[in-house]
C-alpha positions in Angstrom: 163.4 -180.9 65.3 164.7 -180.3 61.8 164.9 -183.7 60.0 166.7 -182.7 56.8 170.4 -183.2 57.8 170.5 -186.7 56.2 168.8 -185.7 53.0 170.4 -186.5 49.6 168.8 -183.4 48.0 171.1 -180.3 48.1 167.9 -178.2 48.2 166.7 -179.9 51.4 170.2 -179.6 52.9 170.1 -175.8 52.3 167.3 -175.8 54.9 168.7 -178.3 57.4 169.7 -175.5 59.8 166.4 -173.5 59.7 164.6 -173.0 62.9 161.7 -174.8 61.3 160.8 -178.3 62.3 161.0 -179.5 58.6 160.1 -183.0 57.6 161.0 -184.6 54.3 158.1 -185.9 52.3 157.1 -189.1 54.1 154.2 -190.9 55.6 155.4 -190.1 59.1 154.9 -186.4 58.5 151.3 -186.8 57.6 150.7 -189.2 60.5 152.2 -186.5 62.8 149.8 -183.9 61.4 146.9 -186.2 62.0 148.0 -186.9 65.6 148.3 -183.2 66.3 145.2 -182.3 64.3 147.0 -179.5 62.4 147.4 -178.7 58.7 150.4 -179.6 56.6 152.5 -176.8 55.1 154.2 -178.2 52.0 157.0 -175.9 50.7 158.3 -176.9 47.2 161.4 -175.5 45.5 164.8 -176.4 44.1 168.4 -175.6 44.8 169.1 -173.1 42.0 165.9 -171.1 42.5 166.5 -167.4 43.3 163.1 -166.6 44.9 163.3 -169.9 46.9 166.5 -168.4 48.5 164.8 -165.1 49.1 161.9 -166.7 50.9 164.3 -168.9 52.9 166.3 -165.9 54.1 163.2 -163.8 54.8 161.1 -166.4 56.5 162.5 -169.8 57.0 165.7 -168.6 58.7 163.7 -166.3 61.0 163.2 -167.5 64.6 159.8 -165.9 65.0 158.4 -167.1 61.7 159.8 -170.6 62.4 158.0 -170.6 65.8 154.7 -169.8 64.1 155.2 -172.6 61.5 156.1 -175.1 64.2 153.2 -174.3 66.5 150.4 -174.6 64.0 151.6 -176.8 61.2 153.6 -179.9 60.3 156.1 -178.5 57.7 157.3 -180.5 54.8 160.1 -179.4 52.4 160.1 -180.9 48.9 162.7 -180.8 46.2 160.6 -180.5 43.0 163.4 -182.1 41.0 163.6 -185.1 43.3 159.8 -185.5 43.5 158.3 -184.2 40.3 155.2 -186.3 41.0 154.5 -184.3 44.2 155.3 -181.1 42.5 153.0 -181.9 39.6 150.0 -182.5 41.8 150.4 -179.4 43.9 151.4 -177.2 41.0 148.2 -178.2 39.3 146.3 -177.2 42.4 148.2 -173.9 42.7 147.4 -173.1 39.1 143.8 -174.0 39.6 143.5 -171.8 42.6 145.6 -168.8 41.5 145.8 -169.0 37.7 149.5 -169.2 37.9 152.3 -171.2 39.4 156.0 -171.1 40.2 158.6 -171.7 42.8 158.8 -171.5 45.7 155.4 -173.1 45.9 153.5 -172.8 49.2 150.7 -175.3 49.8 148.5 -175.8 52.9 146.9 -179.2 53.0 144.9 -181.4 55.3 146.6 -184.3 57.1 145.7 -186.6 54.2 147.5 -184.3 51.7 144.4 -182.6 50.3 145.4 -179.0 49.3 143.0 -176.3 50.4 145.1 -173.1 49.9 148.0 -172.6 47.5 150.4 -169.9 46.5 154.0 -169.2 45.6 156.4 -166.6 47.1 155.3 -164.5 50.0 157.3 -161.6 51.6 157.7 -162.2 55.3 154.9 -159.8 56.5 152.4 -161.4 54.1 153.6 -164.9 55.0 153.2 -164.3 58.7 149.6 -163.0 58.1 148.9 -166.0 55.9 150.1 -168.5 58.6 147.9 -166.8 61.2 144.9 -166.8 58.9 145.2 -170.4 57.9 145.7 -171.6 61.5 142.6 -169.6 62.5 140.5 -171.0 59.6 141.6 -174.6 60.5 140.4 -174.1 64.1 137.3 -172.1 63.5 136.1 -172.8 60.0 137.1 -176.5 59.5 134.1 -177.5 57.4 134.7 -174.7 54.9 138.4 -175.6 54.7 137.5 -179.2 54.0 134.9 -178.3 51.4 137.5 -176.1 49.6 140.0 -178.9 49.6 137.5 -181.4 48.2 136.7 -178.9 45.4 140.4 -178.4 44.6 141.0 -182.2 44.4 138.0 -182.5 42.1 139.4 -179.8 39.9 142.9 -181.2 39.7 141.6 -184.7 39.1 139.8 -183.4 36.0 142.9 -181.5 34.9 145.0 -184.7 35.0 142.3 -186.9 33.4 143.3 -189.6 31.0 141.1 -191.5 28.5 139.8 -188.4 26.7 139.4 -187.8 23.0 142.1 -189.1 20.6 143.0 -188.4 17.0 145.8 -189.4 14.7 148.7 -186.9 14.8 148.8 -186.5 11.1 150.4 -184.0 8.7 147.5 -181.6 8.9 147.8 -181.3 12.7 151.6 -180.8 12.5 151.2 -178.2 9.8 148.6 -176.4 12.0 151.0 -176.5 14.9 153.7 -174.9 12.8 151.3 -172.3 11.6 150.3 -171.4 15.1 154.0 -171.0 16.1 154.3 -168.6 13.1 151.4 -166.5 14.4 152.9 -166.5 18.0 156.4 -165.6 16.8 158.1 -162.5 18.0 159.3 -161.0 14.7 161.5 -158.5 16.4 163.3 -160.4 19.2 162.8 -164.1 18.2 161.1 -166.7 20.3 157.5 -166.6 21.5 155.7 -164.4 23.9 157.0 -161.5 26.0 158.7 -161.1 29.3 159.8 -163.3 31.0 161.1 -165.1 27.9 162.0 -168.8 28.0 164.2 -170.6 25.4 161.7 -172.5 23.2 164.1 -175.4 22.6 161.4 -178.1 21.9 159.5 -175.9 19.5 162.8 -175.2 17.7 163.4 -178.9 17.3 159.9 -179.4 16.0 160.3 -176.5 13.5 163.6 -177.9 12.2 162.0 -181.3 11.6 158.9 -179.6 10.0 161.3 -177.7 7.7 162.9 -180.9 6.7 159.6 -182.6 5.9 157.9 -179.7 4.2 160.7 -177.5 2.9 159.2 -174.6 4.9 161.6 -171.7 4.8 159.5 -169.9 7.3 160.0 -172.6 9.9 163.8 -172.5 9.3 164.0 -168.8 9.5 162.2 -168.7 12.9 164.8 -171.2 14.2 167.7 -169.2 12.7 166.5 -165.9 14.1 165.6 -167.2 17.5 168.9 -169.1 17.9 170.9 -166.0 16.8 169.0 -163.7 19.1 169.5 -166.0 22.1 173.1 -166.6 21.4 173.8 -162.9 21.1 171.8 -162.0 24.2 172.7 -162.0 27.9 170.8 -165.3 28.4 173.8 -167.0 26.8 177.1 -166.9 28.7 179.4 -165.1 26.2 182.5 -166.3 28.0 182.0 -169.9 29.1 179.0 -171.0 27.0 175.8 -172.4 28.3 172.3 -170.8 28.7 170.6 -169.3 31.7 167.1 -170.5 32.6 165.2 -167.5 31.0 165.4 -163.8 30.3 163.4 -161.5 32.6 162.9 -159.1 29.6 161.4 -159.8 26.2 164.7 -159.4 24.3 167.0 -162.0 25.9 169.2 -159.3 27.6 169.0 -159.9 31.4 168.8 -163.6 32.5 167.6 -165.3 35.6 171.1 -166.6 36.1 170.6 -170.2 37.1 171.8 -172.6 34.4 169.8 -175.8 34.2 171.0 -179.1 32.8 167.8 -179.8 30.9 167.7 -176.4 29.1 171.3 -176.7 28.0 170.8 -180.3 26.8 167.8 -179.4 24.7 169.4 -176.2 23.4 172.5 -178.2 22.4 170.3 -180.4 20.3 168.6 -177.4 18.7 171.9 -175.7 17.8 173.4 -179.0 16.7 170.6 -179.7 14.3 170.6 -176.2 12.9 174.3 -176.6 12.3 173.8 -180.0 10.7 171.1 -178.7 8.3 172.7 -175.3 7.4 176.4 -175.3 8.3 175.8 -172.1 10.2 178.9 -170.8 11.9 177.2 -169.3 14.9 175.2 -172.5 15.5 178.4 -174.5 15.3 180.1 -172.3 17.9 177.2 -172.3 20.3 176.8 -176.0 20.0 180.5 -176.6 20.6 180.6 -174.2 23.6 177.4 -175.5 25.1 178.7 -179.0 24.9 181.9 -177.9 26.5 179.9 -176.2 29.3 178.1 -179.5 30.0 181.3 -181.4 30.2 183.3 -178.8 32.1 180.8 -177.3 34.5 178.1 -179.9 35.1 179.7 -183.3 34.7 180.8 -185.0 37.9 183.6 -187.6 37.3 182.5 -191.1 37.9 178.9 -190.1 38.0 176.6 -188.1 35.7 175.7 -184.5 35.0 174.8 -182.2 37.9 171.4 -180.6 37.8 172.2 -176.9 37.8 174.3 -173.9 38.7 172.7 -171.5 41.2 171.2 -168.2 40.2 172.9 -166.5 43.2 176.5 -166.2 44.3 176.9 -165.5 48.1 173.2 -164.5 48.1 173.5 -162.0 45.3 172.0 -162.7 41.9 174.4 -162.4 39.0 177.4 -161.5 41.1 179.7 -163.8 39.1 178.6 -162.7 35.7 178.1 -158.9 35.4 180.6 -156.2 34.5 181.1 -152.4 34.4 183.3 -150.6 31.9 185.9 -150.0 34.5 186.1 -153.7 35.4 186.7 -154.5 31.7 189.5 -152.0 31.6 191.0 -153.4 34.8 191.0 -156.9 33.3 192.0 -156.1 29.7 193.8 -152.7 29.7 192.5 -149.4 28.3 192.4 -150.2 24.6 191.0 -153.8 24.8 188.7 -152.8 27.7 187.0 -150.1 25.6 186.8 -152.5 22.6 185.2 -155.2 24.7 182.7 -152.7 26.2 181.5 -151.9 22.7 181.5 -155.5 21.6 179.6 -156.8 24.6 177.3 -153.8 25.1 178.7 -152.8 28.5 177.7 -149.1 29.3 178.1 -146.8 32.3 174.3 -146.9 32.8 174.3 -150.7 32.7 171.7 -153.2 31.7 171.4 -154.9 35.1 171.6 -153.5 38.6 173.8 -150.9 40.2 175.3 -149.8 36.8 176.4 -153.3 35.9 175.8 -155.0 32.6 175.2 -158.5 31.4 177.5 -159.4 28.5 175.7 -159.7 25.2 177.2 -159.9 21.7 176.5 -156.5 20.1 178.5 -157.2 17.0 178.5 -160.0 14.5 181.9 -161.8 15.0 181.3 -165.3 13.6 181.7 -164.2 10.0 184.1 -161.3 10.8 187.7 -160.9 9.6 190.1 -163.6 11.1 192.0 -160.9 13.0 188.8 -159.6 14.6 187.8 -163.2 15.6 191.3 -163.8 17.0 191.0 -160.6 19.1 187.6 -161.5 20.3 188.7 -165.0 21.4 191.7 -163.5 23.2 189.5 -161.1 25.1 187.0 -163.9 26.0 189.9 -166.0 27.4 191.2 -163.1 29.5 187.8 -162.1 30.8 187.0 -165.7 31.7 190.3 -165.9 33.6 189.4 -162.8 35.5 185.9 -164.0 36.2 187.2 -167.3 37.6 188.8 -165.3 40.4 185.4 -164.1 41.6 183.1 -166.1 43.9 181.3 -168.8 41.9 177.7 -169.9 42.1 176.9 -173.1 43.9 176.3 -176.3 42.0 173.3 -178.6 42.6 175.2 -181.8 42.2 172.4 -184.3 42.4 172.0 -186.4 39.2 168.5 -186.5 37.8 167.9 -189.5 35.5 165.7 -187.8 32.9 167.9 -184.8 32.5 171.0 -186.9 32.2 169.2 -188.8 29.5 168.5 -185.5 27.6 172.2 -184.6 27.9 173.4 -187.9 26.6 171.2 -187.8 23.6 172.3 -184.2 22.9 176.0 -185.1 23.1 175.6 -188.1 20.9 174.0 -185.9 18.2 176.7 -183.3 18.7 179.4 -185.9 18.3 177.8 -187.2 15.1 177.5 -183.7 13.5 181.0 -182.7 14.7 182.4 -185.6 12.7 180.7 -184.4 9.6 182.3 -181.0 9.6 185.8 -182.1 10.8 188.4 -180.4 8.6 192.1 -179.9 8.9 191.6 -176.4 7.4 189.3 -175.3 10.2 190.9 -172.6 12.3 189.3 -174.1 15.4 190.0 -177.7 14.6 192.0 -178.3 17.8 189.4 -176.7 20.0 186.6 -178.8 18.4 188.6 -182.0 18.8 189.2 -181.2 22.4 185.6 -180.6 23.1 184.6 -183.8 21.3 187.0 -185.8 23.5 185.9 -184.3 26.8 182.2 -184.6 25.9 182.6 -188.1 24.8 184.1 -189.1 28.1 181.4 -187.2 30.1 178.6 -188.8 28.0 179.9 -192.3 28.4 180.4 -191.8 32.1 176.9 -190.5 32.6 175.4 -193.4 30.6 177.3 -196.0 32.6 176.2 -194.3 35.8 172.6 -194.4 34.8 172.9 -198.1 33.9 174.8 -199.2 37.0 173.4 -196.9 39.7 170.0 -195.7 38.7 168.6 -199.0 37.4 167.8 -201.0 40.6 166.0 -204.4 40.4 164.9 -203.6 36.8 163.3 -200.3 37.8 164.6 -196.8 37.4 165.4 -194.4 40.3 164.9 -190.7 39.9 168.1 -189.2 41.5 171.5 -190.0 42.9 174.2 -188.0 44.6 177.8 -188.7 45.3 177.4 -192.0 43.6 174.6 -193.2 45.9 171.1 -193.7 44.4 168.2 -192.0 46.1 164.9 -193.5 47.1 162.5 -191.6 44.8 161.2 -193.9 42.1 161.6 -192.9 38.5 158.6 -191.2 36.8 157.6 -191.6 33.2 159.8 -188.7 32.1 162.8 -190.6 33.5 162.0 -193.9 31.7 161.4 -192.0 28.4 164.5 -189.8 28.4 166.8 -192.5 29.6 165.5 -195.1 27.1 165.9 -192.6 24.3 169.5 -191.9 25.5 170.3 -195.6 25.5 169.0 -195.9 22.0 171.3 -193.0 21.0 174.2 -194.8 22.7 173.4 -197.9 20.8 173.6 -196.0 17.5 176.9 -194.3 18.5 178.7 -197.3 19.8 177.1 -200.3 18.0 176.9 -202.0 21.3 173.8 -204.2 21.8 173.6 -203.8 25.6 172.4 -200.2 25.3 169.5 -201.3 23.1 168.7 -204.2 25.5 168.6 -201.7 28.4 166.3 -199.4 26.5 163.9 -202.2 25.8 163.8 -203.3 29.5 162.9 -199.7 30.5 160.2 -199.4 27.8 158.7 -202.7 28.8 158.4 -201.4 32.4 156.8 -198.2 31.2 154.3 -200.1 29.1 153.4 -202.4 32.0 153.4 -200.0 34.9 152.6 -196.5 33.5 150.0 -197.2 30.7 146.6 -195.5 31.0 143.3 -196.2 29.3 143.0 -195.2 25.6 146.7 -195.4 24.8 147.9 -192.7 27.2 150.3 -192.8 30.2 150.3 -191.8 33.8 153.4 -190.0 35.1 153.7 -192.4 38.0 153.8 -196.2 38.1 150.8 -198.2 39.2 152.6 -199.3 42.3 154.0 -195.8 43.2 153.1 -193.9 46.3 149.5 -192.8 46.2 149.0 -189.0 46.1 145.7 -187.1 46.2 145.5 -187.6 42.4 147.6 -189.6 39.9 149.4 -187.1 37.6 149.2 -187.5 33.9 150.2 -184.2 32.3 150.3 -184.4 28.5 151.9 -181.0 27.9 155.6 -180.1 27.4 156.8 -177.4 29.6 160.4 -176.8 30.9 161.2 -180.4 30.0 159.4 -182.9 27.7 156.3 -184.4 29.3 156.6 -188.0 30.4 154.2 -188.9 27.6 156.3 -187.1 24.9 159.5 -188.5 26.3 158.2 -192.1 26.2 156.9 -191.7 22.7 160.3 -190.4 21.4 162.0 -193.5 23.0 159.3 -195.9 21.6 159.7 -194.5 18.1 163.5 -194.9 18.2 163.4 -198.3 19.7 160.8 -199.6 17.2 163.0 -198.4 14.3 166.1 -200.0 15.8 164.5 -203.3 16.5 161.8 -203.7 13.9 159.3 -204.6 16.6 155.9 -203.0 15.6 154.2 -203.1 19.0 156.4 -200.3 20.3 155.5 -198.2 17.3 151.9 -198.9 17.8 152.2 -197.8 21.5 153.9 -194.6 20.3 151.1 -193.9 17.8 148.4 -194.5 20.4 150.1 -192.3 23.0 150.5 -189.5 20.4 146.8 -189.9 19.6 146.0 -188.8 23.1 148.1 -185.6 22.7 147.0 -184.8 19.1 143.8 -182.9 20.0 145.9 -180.2 21.8 148.9 -180.1 19.4 147.2 -177.9 16.8 145.7 -175.6 19.5 148.6 -175.3 21.9 151.7 -175.8 19.9 153.9 -173.9 22.3 153.2 -176.6 24.9 153.5 -179.7 22.8 156.8 -179.2 21.1 158.4 -182.5 21.9 155.2 -184.4 21.1 155.2 -182.7 17.7 158.9 -183.4 17.2 158.2 -187.1 17.8 155.2 -186.8 15.5 157.4 -185.6 12.7 159.6 -188.6 13.2 156.7 -191.0 12.9 155.3 -189.2 9.8 158.8 -189.4 8.2 158.9 -193.1 8.8 161.2 -192.9 10.7 163.9 -193.9 8.3 166.0 -196.9 9.4 169.5 -196.6 8.0 172.1 -199.4 8.3 175.5 -199.1 6.9 177.6 -202.3 6.7 181.2 -201.2 6.9 184.6 -202.0 8.4 185.1 -198.3 9.2 182.1 -196.8 10.9 184.0 -193.7 12.0 185.4 -192.8 8.6 183.1 -194.2 5.9 181.6 -191.6 3.6 178.3 -193.6 3.5 178.0 -193.2 7.3 178.7 -189.4 7.0 176.1 -189.1 4.3 173.6 -191.0 6.4 174.0 -188.6 9.3 174.3 -185.4 7.1 171.0 -186.2 5.2 169.1 -188.1 7.8 165.3 -187.3 7.6 163.5 -186.3 10.8 163.9 -188.9 13.6 166.0 -191.3 11.5 168.1 -193.9 13.2 171.5 -194.7 11.9 173.6 -197.8 12.7 177.0 -198.7 11.2 179.3 -201.7 11.6 180.1 -205.2 10.5 177.4 -207.5 9.2 175.5 -209.5 11.8 177.1 -207.5 14.6 175.8 -209.1 17.9 173.0 -207.2 19.5 172.4 -204.9 16.5 169.1 -205.9 14.7 169.6 -203.4 11.9 172.8 -205.2 10.8 171.3 -208.7 10.9 171.5 -210.6 7.6 172.9 -207.6 5.8 176.2 -208.0 3.9 178.4 -205.9 1.7 177.6 -205.8 -2.0 180.6 -206.7 -4.2 182.9 -206.3 -1.1 182.0 -202.6 -0.8 180.5 -200.7 2.1 176.7 -200.9 1.6 173.8 -198.8 2.9 170.3 -200.3 3.6 167.5 -197.8 3.9 164.1 -198.8 5.2 161.0 -196.7 6.1 158.2 -198.1 8.2 159.7 -201.6 7.9 159.7 -201.4 4.1 163.2 -201.4 2.5 164.8 -199.9 -0.6 167.5 -201.7 -2.6 171.0 -201.7 -1.0 173.3 -199.0 -2.4 177.1 -198.6 -2.3 177.3 -195.0 -3.6 176.9 -191.8 -1.6 174.8 -190.1 -4.3 172.4 -193.1 -4.4 172.1 -193.0 -0.6 171.3 -189.3 -0.6 168.7 -189.8 -3.3 167.0 -192.5 -1.2 167.0 -190.3 1.9 165.4 -187.5 -0.1 162.6 -189.9 -1.1 163.7 -189.9 -4.8 
């Protein structure tokens, strides 16, 4: 009996018709394994995962394989995005046993959940042999299996330990982290490491803040080069905007085609901040089109942002996206087709499979002659129209709280920077205005959805779908990312309710997730008990829960002037500091928050009757130091602590700049404000 038909997870629903007696993750499944005295097979994946689909087609849809699974195991299917706590525990076990991890993840466990054999993808013949071997070992070598499980639990308990050494995350450690990234940098292709190559969004955010604090041109150049290389590569959708999960090569050409909400949110922030600090045209375009991708492709009206677009279309990876020279000619005509093939690097040999190519930008067009740019945009529009007639990848439409928080924060920053560079002389002014309007609506929609649907009895739920909240409890990552997003909404709107909501979530996090020594667990103290309580301090595909909560605490403390939240942030960063200087690639968001604390962060309040158009507000956003908070509006605006007891000077708009709860004199001139923000 397959029990997935009523699941809210699109990933679980993909397996609802398998000939496997799947259970969702629940106590009843483990009780059934105990009753039958058989091991548990836990299969973890997610809806947009290509190799998850491959293993499903090869094994889980096969009647003979399903019979083997049903006879000797209780089989549990887990959506890693819905249950990141379960995923974290078993991923740590998989890495401990195999030295690597990934999805699909295949875990064999005792009826109490203790893992004793772990792996990832298995081709069907290998998987069949594995099923038979594990079943035999469980029957004939039970004591050895149990000993191995106990050893794995001991190992993962140590890997997730809290209460270890601490140190202040000071300038020396942050400088060491930046130096390590310089050493790891790929001078030729940008980014860090080789194939497969992942967008290093959190490291880019850190390096931009490090550049602001130190003036390091090297840090800025790494960001510029990496952002340009990614934007001109196949990992970036040259027609519709948005980034794929990663490149299978070391030079950003061929992507793994799934598009994840969290990647695009974090990359939107990186390109937006690069645009803010440099005015770079390519960064501006990519930020605009990535924001538009979020609003057009992932936003669900009346809800939030969907989790992902699938890697496959009709079971074929990349079917929607790749081209041949003949297909370009068919869509554009002979002359424009050949021109587009040269521009996008489409060759008869191809860069992907079967002579097809992934579009990449082989020529610099952002600074080209206006006629060239006009031709390029015309070609993009026609190719996109042709591509829209093809079969499209499926959308994982569940709403994940943490990832929606990341998207909201990113769009708030995009809106603020877009306002700085608005100009009637801009050739794309109408396009930019349109993107700002649609992203504003999507952002507010998502924020309202989180506040009204995901917050239940004062606690945060992890996922929702079709407007209905799911059962999984929010993890620390959710509390941090959503609280940071609500702080961003407070700054954008001047509405006190967003700050109040952020405070409530942070209070729950401090009460329910705190660990000894200033750290945090990833699950609440009253959450479901797993074989170990996860507490991963490292940033990977998304910010760790610890980094996310620190970022929110820093912003909230600056917006409210309440030092206990800053103290909690400092203590939590102290638990990560010992690994920041040694493992910079996996602590990018922690280092980003560390730069904010080292900067102050600055608290900027502008008392004005025109928050949208006041030059002081524009200057505050344009020159904001790392992690600064900016609030603008009328004096003593309800629910806005930074505007309390602050008035205009001589009837003029007035800026108040504080740093670490110590304030400069109020100023009414833009130059004076810029000087204060520069520390002069």
